[in-house]
BAKOL-24155 format. One line per 8 residues: number of its first residue (from 0); their letters; for each residue x, y, z of C-alpha. Coordinates in pm, 1 decimal. Each point is the difference from the previous one (the first is absolute). Layout:
! BAKOL-24155
NUM> A> X:Y:Z  ...;
This chain:
! BAKOL-24155
0> MSAVEERE> -319.5:10036.4:16589.3  65.3:-143.3:-331.2  -65.5:327.1:-173.9  227.0:178.5:234.2  264.3:-261.3:-39.4  -16.9:36.8:-376.9  43.6:378.9:19.0  301.4:-5.1:233.9;
8> PAPAASSA> 269.8:-114.4:-252.5  -74.2:293.3:-229.2  150.9:267.7:222.7  295.9:-218.0:61.1  51.9:-39.8:-370.2  -50.3:366.7:-61.4  241.5:89.5:268.4  252.6:-238.8:-137.2;
16> AGGGGGGG> -38.7:123.6:-355.8  -65.8:367.8:25.6  21.8:83.2:367.5  -356.4:154.7:-26.0  -327.2:-26.9:182.1  -328.0:-138.0:-146.1  -80.7:-282.1:-230.6  -47.0:217.3:-308.6;
24> GGGGAMMM> 328.1:172.7:52.3  169.8:-330.3:62.1  -135.2:-150.4:-322.0  121.8:297.8:-206.9  342.1:-26.5:156.7  14.1:-369.9:-82.7  -88.5:71.4:-364.9  266.0:270.0:-20.6;
32> AAAAAAAS> 257.6:-232.2:156.7  -84.3:-273.0:-249.3  36.5:242.0:-291.2  335.8:118.9:132.2  115.6:-357.6:40.2  -100.7:-84.7:-354.7  178.9:308.5:-132.3  319.9:-68.2:192.3;
40> GPPDSLHH> 31.1:-359.5:-124.5  19.9:-332.3:176.5  130.5:-18.0:350.2  349.8:-117.7:84.9  -126.9:-345.3:77.3  -105.2:-37.3:-362.6  349.2:92.1:-123.4  144.7:-244.7:243.4;
48> NTASNPAQ> -222.6:-280.4:-114.0  62.9:52.7:-372.5  372.9:26.2:47.2  8.0:-319.1:200.3  -223.8:-187.4:-243.8  170.5:-94.3:-332.7  -328.1:-95.4:-159.6  -138.4:347.3:57.9;
56> ETNRPQLE> 327.2:152.0:-121.9  -23.2:-186.0:-331.4  -352.3:117.9:-51.0  102.5:366.2:3.6  9.8:138.4:-358.7  317.7:202.7:30.3  196.6:-305.1:123.3  -155.8:-257.3:-228.9;
64> EGPSSKKR> 260.8:-269.2:-83.5  -87.3:-367.1:-41.4  226.6:-304.6:46.1  61.6:-31.2:-376.0  129.1:355.2:-27.4  228.4:-53.3:297.2  141.0:-317.9:-154.2  45.7:172.1:-332.0;
72> ARLEAESA> 185.9:287.5:166.2  217.2:-242.8:191.2  80.7:-196.6:-317.3  84.2:319.8:-187.0  227.2:108.6:282.2  172.1:-337.2:2.9  31.9:6.5:-379.4  151.4:347.5:6.8;
80> GGSASGSA> 237.9:-103.0:274.3  87.7:-318.3:-186.5  67.3:184.4:-324.6  207.3:256.9:183.3  194.3:-270.1:176.8  28.9:-190.2:-328.1  134.6:303.0:-184.6  229.7:71.3:291.4;
88> AAGSAGGA> 114.9:-360.9:-7.6  50.9:17.3:-376.8  191.2:325.0:37.5  211.0:-142.2:277.3  61.4:-312.2:-208.6  106.0:212.8:-297.8  218.4:212.2:222.4  152.3:-309.9:153.5;
96> KAASENKL> 68.2:-139.5:-346.3  162.8:324.0:-114.5  196.0:15.3:323.1  115.4:-357.8:-45.6  102.9:74.0:-358.9  190.6:308.6:107.4  154.1:-196.2:279.4  101.6:-271.3:-246.3;
104> EERLYSVL> 161.9:257.7:-228.1  184.0:150.4:294.5  123.5:-342.6:100.3  119.1:-67.5:-353.8  175.3:337.4:-7.9  189.6:-86.4:317.1  90.7:-347.3:-131.4  105.8:98.9:-352.9;
112> CCTVCLDL> 174.1:331.1:71.8  373.3:55.2:-33.2  191.1:-62.9:323.0  214.6:310.5:-60.2  -235.5:281.5:-108.0  -318.9:-170.1:134.6  -182.3:83.1:-322.2  -153.3:-224.5:-264.2;
120> PKASVYQC> 245.6:-75.9:-282.8  -72.4:169.0:-331.0  196.7:-233.6:-224.5  235.9:-289.5:74.4  0.6:-167.1:341.1  311.0:-173.5:135.8  26.5:-232.2:296.1  289.4:-115.2:211.8;
128> TNGHLMCA> 71.2:-366.8:69.8  -240.2:17.1:297.8  -283.0:145.7:-206.1  2.6:364.9:113.3  -121.9:232.1:-274.6  173.0:307.4:-141.6  -108.4:225.3:-283.2  245.7:45.9:-285.6;
136> GCFIHLLA> 97.9:353.6:101.1  79.1:-90.3:361.4  179.2:-319.0:-103.2  232.3:189.4:-233.8  48.9:272.5:261.1  108.3:-257.6:261.1  254.9:-148.2:-239.8  132.5:345.5:-87.8;
144> DARLKEEQ> 30.7:97.3:367.3  194.2:-318.2:70.8  243.0:82.0:-281.9  55.8:348.1:137.2  64.1:-130.9:351.9  212.4:-293.3:-122.2  -233.6:-243.2:171.7  -208.6:-297.8:-96.5;
152> ATCPNCRC> -361.6:98.9:-60.8  -245.5:-165.6:239.7  -375.6:-28.4:30.7  -133.4:265.1:242.0  -228.9:-261.0:160.8  206.2:-312.9:54.0  352.2:128.1:-81.6  69.0:-278.6:-245.9;
160> EISKSLCC> 226.2:87.5:-293.2  -167.6:139.9:-309.7  128.4:52.4:-350.6  -130.1:-30.9:-354.7  107.4:-362.9:-6.3  -136.9:-88.7:345.7  -337.4:172.8:-36.1  -272.5:-78.7:-249.6;
168> RNLAVEKA> -318.4:164.9:-118.3  -333.1:-103.3:151.5  -242.5:-11.6:-293.9  -296.6:-106.7:214.0  30.6:309.2:217.4  40.6:220.4:-307.4  -326.0:-135.9:-145.3  -180.8:31.3:334.8;
176> VSELPSEC> 111.1:360.7:42.6  -111.6:81.5:-354.4  -356.4:-103.8:92.5  -24.0:206.7:318.0  -200.7:323.2:-32.7  175.1:330.9:-21.9  -134.9:352.3:-19.0  16.1:198.2:-322.2;
184> GFCLKQFP> 184.3:324.7:59.3  -247.1:194.6:-215.5  -354.0:-130.7:62.6  79.0:-163.7:340.2  -180.0:-321.6:-98.6  131.2:-347.4:81.1  141.9:-221.5:-275.8  217.6:-312.7:-5.3;
192> RSILERHQ> 364.7:95.6:-26.1  34.6:-200.3:-321.0  -233.3:237.3:-188.8  57.8:318.9:197.5  274.1:131.7:-229.2  -211.4:-49.8:-312.6  -297.4:161.0:170.7  202.3:307.8:95.9;
200> KEDCQDRV> 146.2:35.5:-349.6  -301.7:-81.6:-218.5  -332.7:-37.5:181.0  -16.3:237.5:296.0  -225.6:295.8:-68.1  190.9:209.7:255.1  350.4:-63.5:-133.3  201.0:314.8:-70.7;
208> MQCKYKRI> 12.3:98.2:-363.7  154.0:284.2:-199.2  -160.4:202.7:-271.5  75.9:-113.9:-355.1  103.2:359.5:-71.1  288.1:-26.8:247.0  240.1:9.2:-295.0  -110.3:355.9:-69.2;
216> GCPWQGPF> 19.3:114.0:359.9  -318.5:-106.9:180.3  94.2:-71.0:365.2  -332.2:-163.9:97.8  4.4:-318.9:204.1  -306.7:-164.1:142.0  -211.9:-314.3:34.9  -82.0:-199.2:-310.3;
224> HELTAHEG> -374.6:59.8:25.2  60.4:376.5:-37.1  240.4:-29.0:-293.9  -258.1:14.9:-280.2  -173.0:304.0:147.5  331.4:182.8:42.4  124.1:-75.7:-350.3  -328.2:131.6:-137.1;
232> ECGHPTKT> 54.6:330.6:182.0  382.9:21.5:-21.6  114.0:331.8:-139.1  343.0:-107.0:-126.4  -118.2:-113.8:-346.0  -125.8:354.3:-62.8  334.3:164.5:76.2  171.6:205.7:-266.3;
240> GNELMEIL> 287.2:-131.6:-209.0  254.4:218.1:181.9  -106.8:-133.6:338.9  24.4:-358.4:-123.1  343.0:60.6:-152.4  136.8:117.3:336.1  -122.1:-319.5:164.9  138.9:-219.5:-277.9;
248> DEMDQNHK> 338.5:174.3:16.1  33.7:-87.9:367.8  -92.1:-360.5:-74.8  255.9:-13.3:-279.2  274.0:117.0:235.9  -75.3:-280.5:246.2  -9.3:-253.7:-280.2  329.4:129.3:-134.3;
256> KEMQLYNS> 170.1:-62.8:333.3  -126.9:-358.0:1.7  119.0:-61.6:-354.1  348.9:138.8:61.8  95.5:-312.2:192.1  -111.0:-239.5:-271.7  154.6:209.4:-272.9  325.0:4.0:195.4;
264> IFNLLSFE> 0.3:-378.8:29.4  -59.7:-44.7:-373.4  274.5:249.4:-77.5  240.4:-186.0:230.6  -72.7:-324.8:-181.9  149.4:153.3:-312.3  340.6:48.0:167.0  296.7:-198.2:-119.4;
272> KIGYTGTD> 113.3:-127.6:339.3  -272.8:-154.9:213.3  52.9:-245.9:280.1  -225.6:-168.7:252.6  29.5:-261.6:267.1  -224.0:-196.1:227.5  103.8:123.8:340.9  -43.8:-222.7:304.5;
280> FCSQTCHK> -26.9:142.4:352.0  6.3:-288.8:246.9  13.4:-39.8:376.9  163.0:-343.5:17.5  373.3:-45.9:51.2  26.8:-350.0:-147.5  -21.2:109.5:-364.7  312.2:162.7:-136.2;
288> KEVQFRPY> -171.7:192.7:-276.6  -274.1:142.5:215.7  -3.8:308.3:217.5  -37.7:-26.7:373.2  -170.3:201.1:268.2  299.6:167.2:158.8  -66.1:183.7:325.7  187.9:315.5:77.9;
296> RTDDFITR> 58.0:62.7:370.0  49.9:355.0:119.4  147.9:111.8:328.9  -346.0:-37.9:153.6  -20.9:-355.6:-126.9  -295.3:84.3:-220.3  -42.3:-252.4:-278.5  -37.1:146.0:-346.6;
304> LYYETPRF> -64.7:-233.8:-287.4  79.4:46.1:-363.0  29.7:-206.5:-316.9  292.0:-33.2:-237.2  39.3:-189.2:-325.6  304.6:-194.9:-104.7  203.3:167.6:-271.4  -140.5:-30.4:-348.0;
312> TVLNQTWV> 116.9:110.4:-342.5  -201.2:227.2:-229.6  139.0:196.2:-296.4  341.8:-151.4:70.7  4.8:168.1:341.5  -31.4:-143.2:350.2  -285.8:125.0:214.2  -157.8:-47.8:343.0;
320> LKARVNDS> -346.0:89.8:123.4  -79.4:78.6:361.7  -339.1:53.1:162.7  -114.3:108.2:344.5  -325.3:16.1:192.9  -158.9:332.6:96.4  327.2:182.9:-71.4  174.9:-166.4:296.4;
328> ERNPNLSC> -265.8:89.5:254.1  98.7:-100.0:355.2  -276.7:-256.6:46.1  -182.1:-62.6:-328.0  -175.5:-299.3:154.5  -199.0:241.8:219.6  -132.7:191.5:-297.8  -303.4:-95.6:-208.2;
336> KRTLSFQL> 126.9:206.1:-292.7  269.3:-186.9:-191.3  212.2:125.8:-289.5  303.6:-123.2:-186.4  270.6:209.4:-161.8  287.8:-119.2:-215.2  344.4:111.2:-110.0  188.9:-92.9:-317.9;
344> ILKSKVNS> 379.1:-23.5:36.9  256.8:-31.1:-279.6  286.8:-220.0:111.6  208.1:20.1:-316.6  245.6:272.6:-92.1  -97.6:207.2:-302.0  215.4:215.4:-224.8  -267.8:262.7:-58.5;
352> PMECSFLL> -329.0:95.8:161.0  -270.4:-254.6:-66.9  -339.8:163.8:-23.3  -280.8:-247.5:50.8  -373.4:-25.7:39.1  -133.0:-291.1:204.5  -316.8:-133.6:153.8  -108.6:-291.5:216.5;
360> LKGPYDDV> -301.4:-216.9:-81.8  -149.6:-302.2:170.2  127.1:-344.9:-83.7  -178.4:-235.7:-239.3  -154.1:-217.2:273.9  -95.6:261.8:260.6  -335.2:168.6:42.4  135.9:310.5:174.5;
368> KINPVIYH> -132.8:323.4:-150.1  280.0:241.6:-91.1  -48.3:315.0:-203.9  281.9:54.4:-252.0  216.0:305.3:68.9  306.2:89.2:-208.3  303.8:136.8:183.7  308.4:165.8:-152.4;
376> FAFTNESN> 357.5:14.4:127.4  349.6:64.9:-136.8  244.1:-253.6:148.2  366.7:87.8:44.0  283.2:-144.5:200.2  -49.2:270.6:261.7  -380.0:-19.6:0.3  -79.5:-362.8:-52.6;
384> ETDYLPLP> -320.4:-41.9:203.0  -339.6:162.4:-10.6  -193.2:133.3:293.1  -261.6:-226.6:150.8  -296.3:23.7:-232.7  -354.9:-102.7:89.9  -108.6:-332.3:-137.9  -336.8:96.7:-150.0;
392> IIDSVECN> -216.7:-253.5:182.4  -367.9:89.0:10.5  -57.2:-31.6:377.5  116.2:-159.8:324.1  -191.7:-321.4:-71.0  205.4:-59.1:-313.1  316.8:82.8:191.9  -90.3:-263.1:261.0;
400> KLLAAKNI> -33.8:-253.2:-280.0  360.8:67.0:-95.7  124.3:-9.1:358.9  -184.2:-323.4:78.0  139.4:-185.5:-300.7  322.9:-196.7:18.5  109.4:151.4:-327.8  -77.8:342.7:-138.0;
408> NLRLFIFQ> 21.6:-34.3:-375.5  44.8:326.7:-185.3  106.1:63.6:-355.0  248.2:282.6:-64.8  22.8:177.2:-336.5  298.0:225.8:-75.6  18.8:218.5:-310.7  331.1:166.7:-83.8;
416> IQK> -48.1:342.2:-156.2  240.2:55.4:-291.4  115.6:353.7:-61.9;
């Protein structure tokens, strides 16, 4: 019984393993099954156990990573993140600082700008009695406009009265504006306004220069840093004598025209009869010897303003000067371009034609820029006044200076031509 009982599990095992019959066949099937199992790898239960067991997982060679390596990796990651956040914080701090600086400059621009043109003043700064700022150009323009409209000039902000006596310069604002940065028009870099002009004229490497051979016809213009290279390659010094003579002839003609004026003045100074007077154009009615703003009213009730001098004596003759704005334009106060023209009138009776040369120059205490121009006219009893002639003021800014002043001081020279 015992022997039989010991033999009975073998068929069962063989049937379970190989599905065969006897004990020898069952043992061979079991060996083959074991070999196949070893070749195919561990069963699923083994994978499950190793995956669920961290100790076994750490013992695997391909996943070997101890606690120290993990800590080191974590510290490196935190260090990298900290440095990145630190650099980001530093960058954001620098950006915030630059933004605050730019914001401060913008705030200063808005505080120190002119209340008329809303731009930073370039030179003098005037303020009304309430402290509102105006650049010199706008201040003079407001006074000139008020003269043309026969009104009292007022501050565009608070409407208080302004004039040269009521307003004063603000030196603190002028100094503050001179320290604000401004962009160079050539190199586009920022410089304080106080040194910007010197930088553009002397130091900027991108400032526009002309070739030193311009006098012999070289038309080159370019940045300063290219000047030396151009002058080394310029072909004008190698031109022939005939080519250079043509260029010099043209230059001589232009110079001759410029010298004609000065030669004419020196020739006039040699005349026998020379007279001059300090001529006062004034807008106030309380002074008897001063000229007033006198409005002309047309049928359309358009105000036209002009100046007139009191009668004065030169060369034993009585004269009057008149002047008008923009050749009697309908509304000169609406125009940004301002000009003055004048007319010389002989009030005396003469026995024979009186041929004269005359010119107007600025007065001794004015800073208005006037180019000298000599005019000629033959005065008779029938033709005793000239046409309106342009007063040779350089530009509208200088004209506004004259219009804004209470008195326009001009000096008239008359030269009688003897036949």
